[in-house]
C-alpha positions as MATLAB code, in Angstrom:
seq = 'XXXXXXXXXXXXXXXXXXXXXXXXXXXXXXXXXXXXXXXXXXXXXXXXXXXXXXXXXXXXXXXXXXXXXXXXXXXXXXXXXXXXXXXXXXXXXXXXXXXXXXXXXXXXXXXXXXXXXXXXXXXXXXXXXXXXXXXXXXXXXXXXXXXXXXXXXXXXXXXXXXXXXXXXXXXXXXXXXXXXXXXXXXXXXXXXXXXXXXXXXXXXXXXXXXXXXXXXXXXXXXXXXXXXXXXXXXXXXXXXXXXXXXXXXXXXXXXXXXXXXXXXXXXXXXXXXXXXXXXXXXXXXXXXXXXXXXXXXXXXXXXXXXXXXXXXXXXXXXXXXXXXXXXXXXXXXXXXXXXXXXXXXXXXXXXXXXXXXXXXXXXXXXXXXXXXXXXXXXXXXXXXXXXXXXXXXXXXXXXXXXXXXXXXXXXX';
ca = [
     355.874  156.057   -4.921;
     353.945  158.167   -2.387;
     353.268  161.646   -3.615;
     354.823  164.832   -1.855;
     352.667  166.050    0.982;
     352.691  169.441   -0.668;
     351.160  168.282   -4.132;
     348.220  166.280   -1.999;
     347.645  169.296    0.496;
     347.439  171.889   -2.665;
     344.887  169.625   -4.461;
     342.535  169.083   -1.325;
     343.008  172.540   -0.140;
     339.300  174.209   -0.019;
     339.729  177.567   -2.230;
     336.663  178.903   -3.003;
     337.772  181.748   -5.097;
     336.025  181.373   -8.625;
     338.434  180.746  -11.558;
     336.204  179.621  -14.229;
     333.873  181.597  -16.246;
     332.123  181.765  -19.666;
     332.032  183.870  -23.052;
     328.739  186.004  -23.043;
     328.321  184.763  -26.650;
     329.665  181.468  -27.459;
     329.433  179.923  -23.722;
     332.803  178.734  -24.113;
     334.350  177.990  -20.661;
     337.504  180.067  -19.527;
     339.721  179.059  -16.946;
     342.178  181.837  -15.503;
     345.592  180.811  -15.158;
     347.746  181.799  -12.014;
     349.218  185.383  -12.318;
     346.911  186.407  -15.240;
     344.516  188.586  -13.889;
     345.796  191.738  -14.889;
     346.453  190.490  -18.337;
     342.954  189.477  -18.832;
     340.916  191.660  -16.779;
     339.747  193.809  -19.470;
     338.587  190.963  -21.695;
     336.860  189.742  -18.698;
     334.962  192.694  -18.116;
     333.871  193.093  -21.898;
     333.247  189.566  -22.844;
     333.190  186.829  -20.280;
     330.198  186.186  -17.578;
     329.719  184.263  -14.869;
     329.251  180.247  -14.975;
     326.306  180.423  -12.734;
     323.073  180.188  -15.160;
     321.418  183.246  -15.113;
     323.914  185.287  -13.257;
     324.659  188.568  -15.594;
     326.514  190.602  -13.116;
     329.714  192.054  -14.396;
     332.909  190.280  -13.434;
     336.584  191.469  -13.120;
     339.714  189.680  -12.202;
     341.834  190.147   -9.254;
     345.462  189.020   -8.111;
     348.116  189.805   -6.074;
     349.084  187.933   -3.106;
     346.121  185.332   -3.371;
     345.332  182.915   -6.225;
     344.018  185.143   -9.319;
     340.346  184.578   -9.776;
     337.013  186.337  -10.923;
     334.859  188.389   -8.934;
     331.507  190.131   -9.187;
     331.848  193.756   -9.232;
     328.694  193.718   -6.717;
     327.981  191.593   -4.478;
     326.314  188.224   -5.323;
     325.593  184.981   -3.466;
     324.953  182.062   -5.511;
     322.702  179.255   -4.653;
     324.315  176.336   -3.399;
     327.394  178.108   -2.253;
     330.839  177.049   -3.245;
     330.174  173.563   -3.844;
     327.802  174.375   -6.387;
     330.326  177.084   -8.138;
     332.610  174.034   -7.956;
     330.302  171.544   -9.535;
     329.587  173.983  -12.231;
     333.092  174.657  -12.889;
     334.032  170.922  -13.093;
     331.567  170.360  -15.734;
     332.761  173.092  -17.867;
     336.183  172.134  -17.413;
     335.250  168.395  -18.442;
     333.128  169.715  -21.386;
     336.154  171.833  -22.536;
     338.649  168.959  -22.123;
     336.456  166.404  -23.624;
     335.735  168.381  -26.694;
     339.616  168.774  -27.530;
     340.304  165.171  -26.457;
     337.473  163.601  -28.327;
     338.346  162.391  -31.789;
     336.403  161.546  -34.816;
     333.714  163.945  -34.559;
     332.384  163.255  -31.347;
     329.742  165.645  -29.809;
     330.302  166.988  -26.406;
     327.187  168.541  -24.800;
     326.580  169.541  -20.910;
     323.445  168.339  -18.967;
     322.107  166.352  -22.457;
     319.055  164.010  -21.536;
     319.099  160.456  -22.205;
     315.656  159.289  -22.691;
     313.619  156.367  -22.646;
     310.019  156.590  -22.974;
     309.333  152.872  -22.943;
     311.613  152.418  -19.784;
     310.134  155.938  -18.318;
     314.083  156.787  -18.399;
     315.294  160.179  -18.367;
     318.572  161.061  -17.251;
     321.007  164.170  -17.766;
     324.451  163.274  -17.078;
     326.680  166.391  -16.539;
     328.878  165.916  -19.425;
     327.772  163.421  -22.500;
     330.165  162.702  -25.237;
     328.652  160.921  -28.204;
     330.701  159.335  -31.210;
     329.474  159.197  -34.556;
     329.672  155.070  -34.102;
     326.748  155.808  -31.456;
     329.343  155.014  -28.394;
     328.134  157.590  -25.652;
     330.314  158.494  -22.381;
     329.250  160.240  -19.639;
     331.074  162.148  -16.852;
     329.399  162.723  -13.671;
     330.702  164.837  -10.894;
     329.498  164.807   -7.396;
     330.273  167.603   -4.987;
     327.322  166.777   -2.523;
     326.319  163.793   -0.780;
     325.285  161.002   -3.441;
     323.626  157.806   -1.425;
     324.929  154.251   -2.771;
     321.099  153.730   -3.919;
     320.876  156.719   -6.174;
     324.409  155.817   -7.307;
     323.275  152.230   -8.202;
     319.802  153.362   -9.957;
     321.867  156.295  -12.119;
     324.537  153.573  -13.045;
     321.677  151.035  -13.887;
     319.912  153.257  -16.047;
     322.851  154.596  -18.001;
     324.468  150.859  -18.469;
     320.925  149.593  -19.784;
     321.344  152.652  -22.470;
     324.820  151.541  -23.146;
     326.567  154.456  -21.899;
     330.243  154.263  -20.282;
     330.041  156.291  -17.099;
     333.162  157.741  -15.205;
     332.209  158.999  -12.025;
     334.020  161.969  -10.234;
     334.095  163.253   -6.500;
     334.494  166.430   -5.809;
     337.875  167.464   -4.041;
     336.021  169.221   -0.932;
     334.198  165.714   -0.486;
     337.687  164.168    0.450;
     339.671  164.973    3.446;
     343.348  164.227    4.681;
     344.551  161.757    6.655;
     346.874  162.674    9.382;
     348.992  159.817    9.658;
     350.261  159.757    6.225;
     351.399  162.430    3.708;
     349.193  161.138    0.733;
     346.513  159.083    2.618;
     342.905  160.213    2.354;
     339.695  159.213    4.177;
     337.326  158.138    1.550;
     333.872  159.674    1.049;
     330.711  157.486    0.893;
     330.698  157.382   -2.910;
     334.107  156.747   -3.296;
     333.277  153.678   -0.864;
     330.544  152.951   -3.258;
     332.456  153.081   -6.199;
     335.454  151.011   -4.599;
     332.841  147.962   -3.814;
     331.828  148.037   -7.277;
     335.414  147.530   -8.298;
     335.764  150.900  -10.142;
     338.387  153.430   -9.882;
     337.686  156.150   -7.560;
     338.902  159.410   -9.260;
     338.467  163.089   -7.340;
     338.263  166.076   -9.460;
     339.439  169.543   -8.692;
     338.550  172.368  -11.216;
     340.675  175.185   -9.524;
     343.970  173.280   -9.986;
     342.706  171.381  -13.234;
     343.887  168.123  -11.941;
     342.638  164.524  -11.142;
     343.352  162.640   -8.398;
     343.259  158.662   -8.113;
     342.575  156.711   -5.149;
     344.356  153.545   -4.694;
     344.526  150.725   -1.840;
     348.201  151.052   -1.165;
     350.866  153.741   -0.715;
     352.932  152.073   -3.822;
     349.620  152.346   -5.991;
     349.705  148.996   -7.164;
     346.216  147.986   -6.392;
     342.575  149.593   -6.733;
     341.141  150.961   -3.564;
     338.656  148.114   -2.101;
     335.872  148.988    0.779;
     337.930  150.966    3.068;
     337.984  154.285    5.140;
     341.445  155.067    3.852;
     343.331  155.195    0.477;
     346.107  156.696   -1.036;
     345.780  159.722   -3.394;
     348.005  160.444   -6.502;
     347.282  163.985   -8.705;
     347.584  164.172  -12.222;
     347.193  167.220  -14.746;
     344.122  166.618  -16.440;
     346.054  167.365  -19.887;
     347.970  164.447  -19.039;
     344.560  162.302  -18.900;
     343.298  160.023  -21.662;
     339.620  160.351  -22.866;
     338.605  156.805  -24.349;
     334.929  155.738  -25.496;
     334.978  152.810  -23.447;
     337.066  153.377  -20.346;
     335.946  156.956  -20.083;
     338.431  159.473  -18.415;
     341.775  157.864  -17.851;
     344.251  159.037  -15.521;
     348.192  158.396  -15.625;
     347.987  156.777  -12.388;
     345.010  154.466  -13.107;
     347.240  153.112  -16.121;
     349.836  152.727  -13.363;
     347.420  150.698  -10.865;
     346.023  148.585  -13.966;
     349.499  147.669  -15.128;
     350.894  146.691  -11.466;
     347.492  144.703  -11.552;
     347.987  142.897  -14.669;
     351.816  142.192  -13.674;
     350.576  140.871  -10.219;
     347.970  138.521  -12.080;
     350.841  137.502  -14.562;
     353.122  136.600  -11.648;
     350.457  134.737   -9.744;
     349.503  132.873  -12.854;
     353.350  131.940  -13.510;
     353.692  130.765   -9.864;
     350.711  129.003  -10.393;
     351.807  127.249  -13.473;
     355.456  126.693  -11.657;
     353.691  124.996   -8.584;
     351.643  122.811  -11.218;
     354.668  121.816  -12.935;
     356.464  120.996   -9.786;
     353.688  118.849   -8.697;
     353.684  117.263  -11.954;
     357.079  116.525  -11.602;
     356.500  115.406   -8.304;
     354.026  113.164   -9.178;
     355.765  111.358  -12.010;
     359.099  110.808   -9.720;
     356.817  109.326   -7.476;
     355.170  107.206   -9.795;
     358.792  106.241  -10.891;
     359.993  105.481   -7.593;
     356.919  103.359   -7.051;
     357.028  101.471  -10.259;
     361.067  100.936   -9.282;
     360.029   99.386   -5.937;
     357.084   97.169   -7.641;
     360.010   95.670   -9.857;
     362.508   95.343   -7.284;
     364.500   92.547   -6.101;
     363.660   93.749   -2.619;
     360.043   93.715   -2.858;
     359.982   90.078   -4.382;
     362.391   89.159   -0.948;
     359.024   90.916    1.148;
     356.683   89.115   -1.283;
     358.160   85.847   -0.295;
     359.111   85.842    3.058;
     356.165   88.112    4.819;
     353.465   88.695    2.349;
     353.740   92.537    2.816;
     355.987   94.943    4.139;
     356.773   95.132    7.890;
     356.543   98.250   10.042;
     360.188   99.036   10.576;
     360.383   98.655    6.616;
     357.669  101.081    6.162;
     358.795  103.735    8.989;
     359.508  107.132    7.405;
     361.443  110.299    8.396;
     360.859  113.893    7.169;
     364.377  113.413    5.451;
     363.533  110.158    3.486;
     362.670  112.432    0.376;
     366.922  112.658    0.097;
     366.995  108.979   -0.943;
     365.687  108.663   -4.490;
     363.341  105.551   -3.700;
     360.077  105.025   -1.891;
     361.333  104.501    1.951;
     360.016  101.173    2.106;
     362.480  100.426   -1.310;
     365.577  101.285    0.274;
     365.105  100.314    3.779;
     364.115   96.753    2.470;
     367.622   96.804    0.485;
     369.481   97.708    3.556;
     367.660   95.141    5.641;
     368.451   92.305    2.978;
     372.086   93.331    2.248;
     373.071   94.007    6.109;
     370.887   92.144    8.372;
     368.904   89.565    6.623;
     370.846   86.085    7.103;
     373.884   88.176    8.581;
     373.162   88.150   12.270;
     376.306   88.892   14.530;
     377.868   90.569   11.748;
     379.077   94.090   11.546;
     378.509   97.232    9.152;
     379.317  100.489    8.537;
     377.967  103.820    7.151;
     379.750  103.271    3.821;
     378.517   99.318    3.853;
     374.988  101.437    3.557;
     375.870  103.252    0.701;
     377.480  100.560   -1.123;
     374.277   98.643   -0.688;
     371.978  101.235   -1.901;
     374.353  102.218   -5.165;
     374.412   98.666   -5.640;
     370.646   98.487   -5.794;
     370.710  101.190   -8.129;
     369.484  103.806   -5.746;
     370.991  107.019   -5.561;
     370.183  110.506   -3.341;
     370.477  113.822   -3.548;
     373.800  116.176   -3.700;
     372.625  117.423   -0.725;
     374.582  114.970    1.473;
     373.257  116.107    4.878;
     369.781  115.124    4.313;
     370.802  111.961    2.957;
     372.892  111.137    6.026;
     369.764  112.161    8.230;
     367.370  109.995    6.587;
     369.856  107.270    6.605;
     370.323  107.621   10.681;
     366.858  107.955   10.996;
     366.394  104.314    9.393;
     369.275  102.839   11.097;
     367.543  104.562   14.603;
     364.329  102.803   13.587;
     366.232   99.571   13.124;
     367.750   99.940   16.634;
     364.351  100.458   18.241;
     363.129   97.106   16.473;
     365.879   95.388   17.829;
     367.269   94.477   14.231;
     370.520   96.035   15.060;
     372.663   97.471   17.749;
     375.219  100.286   18.034;
     378.602   99.070   18.411;
     381.085  102.008   17.876;
     380.930  105.398   16.035;
     379.148  104.693   12.879;
     379.054  100.941   13.071;
     376.151   98.340   13.925;
     375.933   94.770   14.318;
     372.952   92.956   12.985;
     371.263   91.107   16.057;
     367.613   90.223   15.054;
     365.103   88.926   12.403;
     362.173   90.836   11.570;
     359.885   87.694   11.621;
     358.235   88.839   14.893;
     356.402   91.541   12.931;
     354.789   89.184   10.675;
     351.603   89.093   12.535;
     351.577   92.668   13.840;
     347.874   94.194   13.554;
     347.444   97.332   11.457;
     350.148   96.162    8.959;
     349.827   97.681    5.317;
     348.508   95.826    2.685;
     350.760   93.784    0.400;
     352.660   96.478   -1.814;
];
């Protein structure tokens, strides 16, 4: 889902030409579209003025081979330079957009004070949207360095006043990462927002776009505390103004949907794991109950009082036989070895003995065979049987000498 190199490069271009102005009388923000310089030049000279407060110098338009823009007929140097103009343009753009997007009679004002005399609080968000219900939303743009402690103080004050806040980092604060087409280096404010588990948005008033930073190139996670992120750009007109969420980009929605999907998948996986564990516990309980009620256990109880080690030993493949190891090991011992010294038996006799005891095995016969062979190897090592040919054994020992072996298990 990585966006093209050209889109990201164009968004992060440090274009310093002024593309926003205001109507002299109404104060309404005016954006000059690419290619519109000649068309609006007369109107710009007569009705529009510079965005910078108190700047009353005549403006005009210029196009040609460069991006169409406004310029001052006489040389003017604004305080704050291009960054200050970008900040003013971003506020004007957001105010115009919010006024159009806000429904239900909401009021949109730039630099409106939020005061609380008791708390000695006086904050002026860049753009404040107030709905008739009393819900308020602040849109804050930062083109200069904004330390984490200043952000925390302002955020805390606005939280206390019940104001939702969307923070936007100025596009000139973000630099491309040369390693990846859509990767960028995250500025300090972006890392602060990410650490607070907020979406990190970037604004560019020249292109009228909002960028969203993600923690991966597929845009499925929010940015975490990291110096590298992936940037995707959306048109401002494709964004949504939500009273409770603030400015919401399509990329934000995509990221949040992916996070919710991953959470659902994790929850389903956890539920499946719990169901499997419960089924295994239930199966283990059933198998143990079958052992406690079995004839084989009664033999162990009568003869030895507990289960001797050769009958308790298990292997990694014992799960393939659908009984606890001591149960089916004891069944084999009773049927093929106990009181049958000197007699031979084959693999088929083992399967018959288990089947007679109502013990089954999984459909994966290879693992069942491995489990059976492991059990017979244990019997061989214990001197209970000896191999007398391919897949044939002879009962040659009793288990009585294990009766007093230290460390034996308690009575089953």
